[in-house]
C-alpha positions in Angstrom: 149.9 95.5 145.7 152.6 95.2 148.4 152.7 91.4 148.2 153.2 91.4 144.4 155.6 94.4 144.5 158.1 92.7 146.8 158.9 90.1 144.1 160.7 93.0 142.3 158.7 92.6 139.0 156.5 95.6 139.5 152.8 96.3 140.0 150.6 98.5 137.7 147.6 100.1 139.5 145.1 101.1 136.7 142.6 104.0 137.2 140.0 105.5 134.9 141.5 109.0 134.7 144.8 110.9 135.3 143.3 112.9 138.2 142.7 109.7 140.2 146.1 108.2 139.2 147.9 111.3 140.6 145.6 111.6 143.7 145.7 107.9 144.7 149.5 107.7 144.2 149.9 110.7 146.6 147.5 109.2 149.1 149.3 105.8 149.2 152.9 106.9 148.7 153.7 107.4 152.5 152.4 103.9 153.4 154.3 102.1 150.6 157.5 104.1 151.2 157.2 103.2 154.9 157.1 99.6 153.8 160.3 100.1 151.7 158.7 100.3 148.2 158.9 103.1 145.6 155.8 104.6 144.0 155.5 106.3 140.6 152.7 107.8 138.5 152.4 108.1 134.7 150.3 110.6 132.8 150.3 112.1 129.3 152.9 114.7 128.2 155.5 113.4 130.7 159.1 113.7 129.6 160.6 110.4 128.4 163.2 110.2 131.2 160.5 110.9 133.9 158.3 108.2 132.5 161.2 105.7 132.5 161.9 106.6 136.1 158.2 106.2 137.0 158.0 102.7 135.4 161.1 101.6 137.4 159.2 102.1 140.6 157.8 99.1 142.5 154.2 100.3 142.2 153.1 102.5 139.3 149.8 104.4 139.0 148.3 105.3 135.6 145.3 105.1 133.3 144.5 102.1 131.1 145.0 104.3 128.0 148.5 105.4 129.1 149.7 101.9 129.8 148.3 100.7 126.5 149.8 103.5 124.4 153.2 103.1 126.2 153.2 99.4 125.3 152.6 100.3 121.6 155.1 103.1 121.6 157.7 100.8 123.2 157.2 98.4 120.3 157.9 101.2 117.9 161.1 102.2 119.6 164.5 101.9 117.8 166.7 101.1 120.8 166.3 99.5 124.2 167.1 102.8 125.8 163.9 104.3 124.2 161.6 101.8 125.9 159.9 102.9 129.1 157.9 99.8 130.4 159.2 96.8 132.2 157.5 93.4 132.0 153.7 93.3 132.3 153.6 91.5 135.7 150.6 92.3 137.9 147.8 94.7 137.3 145.2 95.9 139.8 142.3 97.6 137.8 140.1 100.1 139.6 136.5 100.3 138.1 137.4 97.0 136.4 134.0 96.7 134.6 134.4 100.1 133.1 137.9 99.4 131.7 137.8 95.7 130.8 134.2 95.7 129.5 132.9 99.1 128.5 136.1 100.1 126.8 136.9 96.7 125.4 135.2 97.4 122.0 137.4 100.3 121.0 141.0 99.4 120.1 143.9 101.7 121.0 145.5 103.0 117.8 148.8 104.8 117.2 148.5 106.4 113.7 150.5 108.6 111.4 149.4 111.4 109.1 148.2 110.3 105.6 147.3 112.6 102.7 145.4 115.9 103.1 141.8 115.6 101.7 140.2 118.4 103.7 138.8 120.1 100.6 136.9 116.9 99.7 135.4 116.7 103.2 134.2 120.3 103.1 132.6 119.8 99.6 130.8 116.5 100.5 129.7 118.0 103.8 127.6 120.6 101.9 125.8 117.7 100.0 124.6 115.6 102.9 121.9 118.0 104.2 120.2 117.5 100.9 119.6 113.9 101.7 116.4 112.8 103.5 116.2 110.2 106.3 113.9 107.2 105.7 111.5 107.3 108.6 110.0 103.9 108.2 111.2 100.7 106.5 110.4 100.6 102.8 109.3 104.3 102.9 110.8 107.2 101.1 114.2 108.5 102.0 117.8 108.6 101.0 119.4 106.8 103.9 118.5 104.5 106.8 119.7 104.8 110.4 120.4 101.7 112.6 120.7 103.1 116.1 121.5 99.8 117.7 124.6 99.3 115.5 125.2 103.0 115.2 125.4 102.9 111.4 123.9 104.9 108.6 123.5 103.5 105.1 122.4 104.9 101.7 119.2 103.4 100.1 119.1 102.7 96.4 117.3 106.1 95.9 119.9 107.7 98.1 122.7 106.4 95.9 121.1 107.9 92.8 120.5 111.2 94.6 124.1 111.5 96.0 125.5 110.6 92.6 123.5 113.5 91.0 124.7 115.8 93.7 128.3 114.7 93.2 128.0 115.3 89.5 126.6 118.8 90.1 129.5 119.5 92.5 131.9 118.2 89.8 133.2 115.5 92.1 131.9 112.7 89.8 131.8 112.4 86.0 128.4 112.3 84.3 127.2 108.7 84.0 129.9 107.3 86.3 129.0 105.1 89.3 129.9 105.9 92.9 130.6 102.1 93.2 133.3 102.2 90.5 136.7 101.0 91.8 138.3 104.4 91.0 135.7 106.1 93.3 136.4 104.1 96.5 137.9 107.2 98.0 134.8 109.3 97.2 132.5 106.6 98.6 134.6 106.5 101.8 134.1 110.3 102.2 130.4 110.1 101.5 129.9 107.3 104.1 131.9 109.2 106.7 130.0 112.4 106.1 126.6 110.6 106.3 127.6 109.0 109.6 128.8 112.3 111.0 125.4 114.0 110.2 123.1 111.1 111.0 124.7 109.4 114.0 127.0 111.8 115.8 125.5 114.6 117.7 127.1 117.7 119.3 127.1 117.7 123.1 126.3 114.0 123.1 129.1 112.2 121.2 131.4 115.2 121.2 131.8 118.8 122.1 133.3 121.7 120.2 135.9 123.7 122.2 138.5 126.1 121.0 137.8 125.3 117.4 138.4 121.5 118.0 136.0 118.5 118.0 136.7 116.7 121.3 135.2 113.2 121.8 133.0 112.5 124.8 133.5 109.1 126.4 130.0 107.5 126.3 130.8 105.5 129.5 132.3 108.1 131.7 130.9 111.3 130.2 134.4 112.8 130.2 136.1 114.5 127.2 139.1 112.8 125.6 141.3 115.6 124.2 143.8 114.3 121.6 141.7 111.2 120.9 140.3 111.0 117.3 137.8 108.7 115.6 139.4 106.7 112.7 138.4 106.0 109.1 137.8 109.7 108.3 134.9 110.1 110.7 136.6 112.7 112.8 137.4 114.8 109.7 133.8 114.5 108.6 132.5 115.8 112.0 135.1 118.7 111.8 133.7 119.6 108.4 130.1 119.4 109.7 131.0 121.7 112.6 132.9 124.1 110.4 136.2 123.9 112.3 139.7 123.3 110.9 140.1 119.8 109.5 143.1 117.9 110.6 144.7 115.3 108.3 143.5 111.7 108.1 145.6 109.1 109.8 147.0 105.7 108.9 147.4 103.0 111.5 151.0 102.4 112.7 150.2 100.1 115.7 147.0 99.0 117.5 145.8 96.7 120.3 142.6 96.1 122.1 142.3 96.4 125.9 141.2 92.7 126.0 144.5 91.5 124.5 146.6 94.0 126.3 145.4 93.1 129.8 145.5 89.4 129.0 149.3 89.8 128.6 149.8 90.5 132.3 151.1 87.5 134.3 148.4 88.2 136.9 145.3 90.4 136.6 142.9 91.6 139.3 140.4 94.4 139.9 137.7 96.1 142.0 134.4 97.7 141.3 131.0 98.0 143.0 129.1 96.8 139.9 130.8 93.7 138.5 128.2 91.0 139.5 126.1 91.6 136.4 129.2 91.0 134.2 130.6 88.0 136.0 130.1 85.7 133.0 132.0 87.9 130.6 134.9 88.5 133.0 135.2 84.7 133.4 134.9 84.0 129.7 137.3 86.6 128.4 139.8 87.2 131.2 139.4 84.1 133.3 138.6 86.3 136.3 136.2 85.1 139.1 133.9 87.6 140.6 133.6 87.6 144.4 130.9 89.7 146.0 132.0 91.4 149.3 129.2 92.3 151.7 128.7 96.0 152.4 130.5 97.4 155.5 127.2 98.6 157.0 123.6 97.5 156.1 122.2 99.3 153.0 119.1 101.4 154.0 118.7 103.4 150.7 115.1 103.2 149.3 115.1 102.4 145.6 111.7 103.4 144.3 110.0 101.9 141.1 110.5 103.7 137.8 107.9 106.2 136.6 107.2 106.1 132.9 105.5 109.0 131.0 104.2 109.3 127.5 106.4 112.3 126.5 109.7 113.8 127.6 107.9 117.1 128.4 105.7 115.2 131.0 108.8 113.4 132.4 110.8 116.6 132.9 107.9 118.4 134.6 107.7 115.4 137.1 111.5 115.6 137.6 111.3 119.4 138.4 108.3 118.7 140.8 110.4 116.1 142.6 113.4 118.5 142.8 111.1 121.2 144.3 109.8 118.8 147.0 113.5 118.0 147.9 114.4 121.7 148.2 111.4 122.3 150.4 112.5 119.7 152.9 116.2 120.7 152.5 117.2 117.3 151.0 120.2 117.4 148.6 119.4 116.0 145.1 121.6 114.5 142.4 120.0 114.3 139.0 121.7 111.8 136.6 121.6 112.3 132.8 123.0 110.1 130.0 124.5 112.9 127.9 125.9 116.5 128.1 123.0 117.6 125.8 120.4 116.2 128.3 122.2 117.8 131.3 122.3 121.2 129.6 118.6 120.9 128.5 117.6 120.1 132.1 119.8 123.0 133.4 117.9 125.4 131.1 114.6 124.2 132.5 115.8 124.7 136.1 117.0 128.2 135.2 113.5 129.1 133.9 112.1 127.8 137.2 114.7 129.9 139.1 116.1 126.8 140.8 119.7 127.2 141.8 121.9 124.2 140.7 125.3 123.0 139.7 126.2 121.1 136.5 128.8 118.4 136.5 129.7 117.1 133.0 132.6 116.8 130.6 132.5 120.6 129.9 133.1 121.6 133.5 135.1 118.8 135.0 137.8 121.3 136.0 135.4 122.4 138.8 134.4 118.8 139.6 135.9 118.5 143.1 134.3 121.8 144.2 130.9 120.8 142.8 130.9 117.4 144.5 132.1 119.0 147.8 128.9 121.2 147.7 126.5 118.5 146.4 125.6 117.1 149.8 124.6 120.4 151.4 120.9 120.9 152.5 118.7 121.6 149.4 121.7 121.5 147.0 120.8 120.5 143.4 123.5 118.9 141.2 123.0 117.7 137.6 125.6 115.0 136.6 126.5 113.1 133.5 127.7 109.6 134.2 128.9 109.5 137.8 131.1 106.4 137.3 134.8 106.9 138.1 134.4 110.3 139.8 136.7 109.0 142.5 135.0 110.9 145.4 132.0 110.5 147.6 129.2 113.0 148.2 129.3 113.8 151.9 126.0 114.5 153.6 126.1 118.1 154.8 128.8 119.0 152.3 132.6 118.5 152.6 134.0 119.5 156.0 137.6 119.4 154.6 136.6 121.9 151.9 135.2 124.2 154.6 138.3 123.9 156.8 140.5 124.5 153.7 138.9 128.0 153.3 140.1 129.0 156.8 143.3 131.0 157.0 146.4 129.2 158.3 146.3 131.3 161.4 142.8 130.2 162.3 142.2 129.5 166.0 140.9 126.3 167.6 137.6 128.1 168.3 137.2 129.0 164.6 137.9 125.4 163.5 135.4 124.1 166.1 132.8 126.5 164.8 133.2 125.2 161.3 132.9 121.6 162.5 129.8 122.4 164.5 128.2 124.1 161.5 128.9 121.1 159.4 127.5 118.7 162.0 124.3 120.8 162.0 124.0 120.6 158.2 124.8 116.9 158.3 122.0 116.2 160.8 119.6 118.4 158.8 120.3 116.3 155.6 119.8 113.0 157.4 116.5 114.2 158.9 115.4 115.2 155.3 116.1 111.6 154.0 119.7 111.7 152.9 120.8 112.2 149.3 118.0 111.9 146.7 119.0 110.4 143.4 116.9 111.2 140.3 117.6 109.4 137.1 116.3 111.3 134.1 116.8 108.3 131.7 117.9 104.7 131.8 121.4 104.0 130.4 122.1 101.2 128.0 123.8 99.2 130.8 122.2 98.4 134.2 125.7 98.9 135.7 125.8 102.6 134.9 122.3 103.0 136.5 123.5 101.1 139.6 126.6 103.4 139.7 124.3 106.4 139.8 122.1 104.9 142.5 125.2 103.8 144.5 126.1 107.5 145.0 123.4 107.6 147.7 123.2 105.4 150.8 127.0 104.9 151.2 128.4 103.5 154.4 124.9 102.9 155.9 123.6 106.5 155.2 119.9 107.0 154.5 118.9 107.9 150.9 116.5 107.3 148.1 116.4 106.9 144.3 114.0 106.9 141.4 114.2 106.9 137.6 111.9 109.0 135.5 111.4 107.7 132.0 109.4 108.5 128.8 108.6 106.6 125.7 110.7 109.1 123.8 113.9 108.2 125.6 116.5 106.4 123.3 116.4 103.1 125.2 112.6 103.0 125.3 112.2 104.1 121.7 114.6 101.5 120.3 113.8 98.5 122.5 110.8 98.7 124.8 108.4 101.4 123.4 105.7 99.2 121.7 105.2 96.8 124.6 105.0 99.6 127.2 102.9 101.9 125.0 100.3 99.2 124.5 100.3 98.6 128.2 99.7 102.3 128.8 96.9 102.5 126.3 95.2 99.5 127.9 95.4 101.3 131.3 93.8 104.4 129.7 96.8 106.6 130.4 96.4 110.4 129.8 99.2 112.9 129.1 101.0 113.9 132.3 100.1 110.6 134.1 102.9 108.2 134.9 102.8 104.4 134.9 104.4 102.6 137.9 104.3 98.9 137.6 106.7 96.0 138.1 105.9 94.7 134.6 107.2 98.0 133.1 110.4 97.9 135.3 110.9 94.3 134.0 110.4 95.3 130.4 113.0 98.0 130.8 115.4 95.6 132.5 114.9 93.1 129.6 115.7 95.8 127.1 118.9 96.6 129.0 119.8 92.8 129.1 119.2 92.6 125.3 121.6 95.5 124.7 124.2 94.2 127.2 124.0 90.8 125.4 124.5 92.5 122.0 127.5 94.4 123.3 129.0 91.2 124.8 128.6 89.4 121.4 130.3 92.4 119.7 133.2 92.3 122.3 133.6 88.5 121.9 133.6 88.8 118.2 136.2 91.6 118.3 138.4 89.4 120.5 138.1 86.4 118.0 139.4 88.6 115.2 141.9 90.4 117.3 143.3 87.1 118.5 144.5 86.4 114.9 146.2 89.9 114.7 147.5 89.4 118.3 149.4 86.2 117.4 151.1 88.1 114.5 151.6 91.2 116.7 153.4 89.0 119.3 155.7 87.5 116.6 156.6 90.9 115.2 157.1 92.6 118.6 159.2 89.6 119.8 161.4 89.8 116.7 161.7 93.6 117.1 162.8 93.3 120.7 165.5 90.7 119.9 166.8 92.8 117.0 167.0 95.9 119.3 168.9 93.9 121.8 171.5 92.7 119.2 175.0 94.2 119.2 176.0 92.3 116.0 173.5 91.8 113.2 175.8 90.0 110.7 174.3 86.5 111.3 170.7 87.8 110.8 171.6 89.6 107.6 173.4 86.6 106.2 170.4 84.3 106.8 168.1 86.9 105.2 170.5 87.3 102.2 170.6 83.6 101.6 166.8 83.3 101.7 166.2 86.3 99.4 168.8 85.2 96.7 167.5 81.6 96.9 163.9 82.8 96.3 165.0 85.2 93.6 166.8 82.4 91.7 163.8 80.1 92.1 161.6 82.7 90.5 163.7 83.1 87.3 165.3 79.6 87.3 162.5 77.3 88.7 163.7 74.1 90.4 163.4 70.9 88.3 162.6 72.9 85.2 164.0 72.7 81.7 166.7 75.2 80.6 164.2 76.6 78.1 162.1 77.8 81.0 165.0 79.8 82.6 165.2 83.6 82.3 168.8 84.3 83.3 168.8 87.8 81.5 166.0 89.1 83.8 167.7 87.6 86.8 170.9 89.5 86.1 168.9 92.7 85.5 167.1 92.4 88.8 170.4 91.7 90.7 172.0 94.8 89.1 169.0 97.2 89.4 167.8 96.1 92.9 170.9 94.8 94.6 173.8 96.5 92.7 175.3 93.1 92.1 177.0 92.3 88.8 176.3 88.6 88.2 176.8 87.4 84.6 174.3 84.5 84.9 173.9 84.0 81.1 177.7 83.7 80.7 177.9 81.1 83.5 175.2 79.0 81.8 176.8 79.3 78.3 180.2 78.3 79.8 178.7 75.3 81.6 175.5 73.8 80.2 175.4 71.3 83.1 175.3 74.1 85.7 172.6 73.6 88.4 170.4 76.3 90.0 172.0 75.6 93.4 175.4 76.4 91.8 174.1 79.6 90.4 172.8 80.5 93.9 176.2 79.8 95.4 178.0 82.0 92.8 175.6 84.9 93.4 175.9 84.5 97.2 179.8 84.6 96.9 179.6 87.9 94.9 177.1 89.4 97.4 179.2 88.3 100.4 182.4 89.8 98.9 180.6 93.1 98.3 179.2 93.0 101.8 182.6 92.4 103.4 184.0 95.4 101.5 181.3 97.6 103.1 182.0 96.2 106.6 185.8 96.9 106.1 185.0 100.5 104.9 182.6 101.4 107.8 183.6 99.1 110.6 181.6 96.3 112.1 180.0 98.4 114.9 178.8 101.1 112.5 177.6 98.5 110.0 175.6 96.7 112.7 174.0 100.0 113.8 173.1 100.8 110.2 171.7 97.3 109.6 169.7 97.4 112.8 168.1 100.8 111.8 167.3 99.4 108.3 165.7 96.2 109.6 163.6 98.0 112.2 162.5 100.8 109.8 161.6 98.2 107.1 159.8 96.1 109.6 157.7 99.0 110.8 156.8 100.0 107.2 155.9 96.5 106.2 153.9 96.0 109.5 152.0 99.3 108.9 151.1 98.2 105.3 150.1 94.8 106.7 147.8 96.4 109.2 146.1 98.4 106.5 145.6 95.2 104.4 144.3 93.3 107.4 141.8 96.1 108.0 140.6 95.8 104.4 140.4 92.0 104.8 138.5 92.3 108.1 135.9 94.8 106.7 134.9 92.6 103.8 135.3 89.1 105.2 131.7 88.8 106.4 130.7 88.5 102.7 132.3 85.0 102.6 129.3 83.9 104.7 127.1 84.2 101.6 129.3 81.5 100.0 128.6 79.2 102.9 132.1 79.7 104.4 133.0 80.6 108.0 134.2 84.2 107.9 136.4 83.7 111.0 138.2 80.6 109.5 138.6 82.4 106.2 140.1 85.4 108.0 142.6 83.2 109.9 143.6 81.4 106.6 144.1 84.6 104.6 145.7 86.5 107.5 148.3 83.8 107.7 149.0 83.9 104.0 149.3 87.7 104.2 151.7 87.5 107.2 154.0 85.0 105.4 154.1 87.3 102.3 154.9 90.3 104.6 157.8 88.5 106.1 159.2 87.6 102.6 158.8 91.2 101.5 160.5 92.4 104.7 163.6 90.2 104.0 163.7 91.3 100.3 163.5 95.0 101.2 166.1 94.8 103.9 168.7 93.0 101.7 167.9 95.4 98.8 168.5 98.4 101.0 171.6 97.1 102.6 173.1 96.0 99.2 172.2 99.2 97.3 172.7 102.0 99.9 176.2 103.5 99.9 177.7 103.0 103.3 177.8 106.0 105.6 180.0 107.1 108.4 178.9 106.7 112.1 178.0 110.4 112.2 175.7 110.0 109.2 174.0 106.9 110.7 173.4 108.8 114.0 172.1 111.9 112.1 169.6 109.7 110.1 168.5 108.0 113.3 167.9 111.4 115.1 165.9 112.7 112.1 163.8 109.5 112.0 163.0 109.8 115.7 161.9 113.4 115.4 159.7 112.6 112.4 158.1 109.6 114.2 157.2 111.7 117.2 155.8 114.6 115.1 153.6 112.4 113.0 152.4 110.1 115.8 148.9 110.5 117.2 146.9 108.4 119.6 143.2 107.5 119.0 140.4 105.1 119.7 139.4 103.1 116.7 135.9 102.3 115.5 134.8 98.7 115.9 133.4 97.1 112.7 130.6 94.6 113.3 130.7 91.4 111.3 127.0 91.8 110.4 127.2 95.3 109.1 127.6 96.1 105.4 131.1 96.5 104.0 132.5 100.0 104.6 135.5 101.6 102.9 138.6 102.6 104.8 141.4 105.1 105.1 144.0 103.1 103.2 143.4 103.5 99.5 145.0 103.0 96.1 145.3 106.1 94.0 147.2 104.7 91.0 145.8 102.7 88.0 145.1 99.1 89.0 147.9 96.7 88.0 147.0 93.4 86.3 148.0 90.2 88.1 150.3 89.1 85.2 151.8 92.6 84.7 155.4 93.3 85.9 155.5 94.4 89.5 156.1 98.2 89.7 158.6 97.6 92.5 161.1 96.8 89.7 161.9 93.2 90.9 161.1 91.8 87.5 158.6 89.4 89.0 155.0 89.2 88.0 152.8 91.4 90.2 150.8 88.3 91.5 154.0 86.6 92.8 155.5 89.8 94.2 153.7 92.7 96.0 150.4 91.7 94.4 150.0 88.8 96.8 149.3 91.4 99.5 146.5 93.0 97.5 
């Protein structure tokens, strides 16, 4: 950090949560300041000026989410003074596997409020419980659940059933199909509600707190207040839980962590569990993994997994192990994969009168205190996902926590007494075998299991670990149950008896490898598609930055005006065409209605039958330039430039937002091209480029139309409009993690929808340009 900071270009230290960012910056600040560097920290809800000041420091601490959202917000700013970040120079990522791999599948999205459809969510929510899950392939049922892809789909019978229910609820007309184009919005709501009921479970994927549905991060087990699922899923979950439904959102800006971190000039990171992901880090980020030997020899004993037939048997064995640990005064940390599992285990321990602490997303406010106590003799702690907790469990408990409880006036004898008591506890724990780790279930990723095991045996301490599994666990049920179950039957297993065999451990490891491979394919695919959007994003953001930096926009506006008028004349008076094919009347009408320009094109043609289209363009440009010069004289060049800059940026943002929505639509249906023997990725690139070109043309058209037609304002009016726009942007903006759509899954509907009657390709465009819909805004559809 020091070496890269002295270049003056700044260093970003990336942590997994705000607590660690604040703590680590405070720890390191004295050292860096002694070396002549400044240290800043960024976190949510900072004032704009405080964040700008923090980013100006040589070394900045913050979370990956905060850096990513600040980057997107900066590229929605309307002046250079509004931006907070400097260049993306050098990043040091703590828990690099968690940030660059686990979180790579979920794009960061800044969205704005769309229409309110909470009534519809509530009505459809009451219908979903009437649907029945299909338990086996080809069997009876209204919907199927794919737990690997985390998707739920209606069966043919389910479609008929839901249509009948919708008709009864008066949401669908009798005899009308849910698949009809006019019912896309309804289908979207049904899919979201089905997914909310079938795939998303309380205290596993989210918790309900203070009347709000709060997402639980599946990788860290922490809650993510303020983050929302996209595509109506969050609203569907709110309806399911009976809490207040917040409006649906429309994407304003988005980026994946993969493309965000690849923008840094230099990237590095640290973690204790990267070796299993070395291939992916090399492939996607061009990062080499170097394994550093442990400081002291590792003496922890990792015992083989024990597999039981049922969860009941498994938890009985876990409790028996905990009792043995308490009897020999050995501290024990029990790892669970979800909040639901941790609370279930907590209830079992309460019934057995076993004193324990629970560390999960619901209680992370007490986290430091719980971890400080977790190493005491006979202490029992249940934890959900121990990755990124940022603190070690000290054998014997935390001495610093004990000393902190002493009054400031404590004597040296009192301090020594506390230290001696801690030493006694420390020796007692080591004699009992150090920290015992019990895993109540295998995680989808081997890394998360390794992170749990790695809480014990740190810095050469003694310790032991064991995972207790059952055939009813999610991982076993989805991937490994048949093979292991047949093995258990062959061995003549009885309920309550475990199986402990290297073949079983290998089968479980293979299941985890399969799942890790699937997630890698998903992340790679996300990157392939996002690379297309990323190229366009870079073009738009670069143009935005150059426009913001301009003091005089006259040249840009003149170039735009020339292109727009040239394209407009070509539409109504096509090049190398006969005069019979010209439509000067419509051209004059469009110029008057859209651009407030009086151009008697028909009179010019009647006065000179040899007039060429280029001459007509020149005449219209002259009229437009004169009118423009009058506006500049009236307002002054500086005010005009400020007004033009505001119009260009606002129009750019509107067009980009609509473009993102259309790109989402394209992305979600593109896999169907595979049925026509076409490569979906190549088709996506081709169509995305065509959409982007059309967007740029529409951008220029709208900018010139607004500048030509809007009556010029005073400088005070321009400033007032700008302040109002900023306030609206902040009030509407919300930050969220998107849902990744797999190429292989069926087409799903999305938030962005048409509510008006469909326009024919050859009908006049409703924007009033006079063009056919297919050559105007229809080319985006």
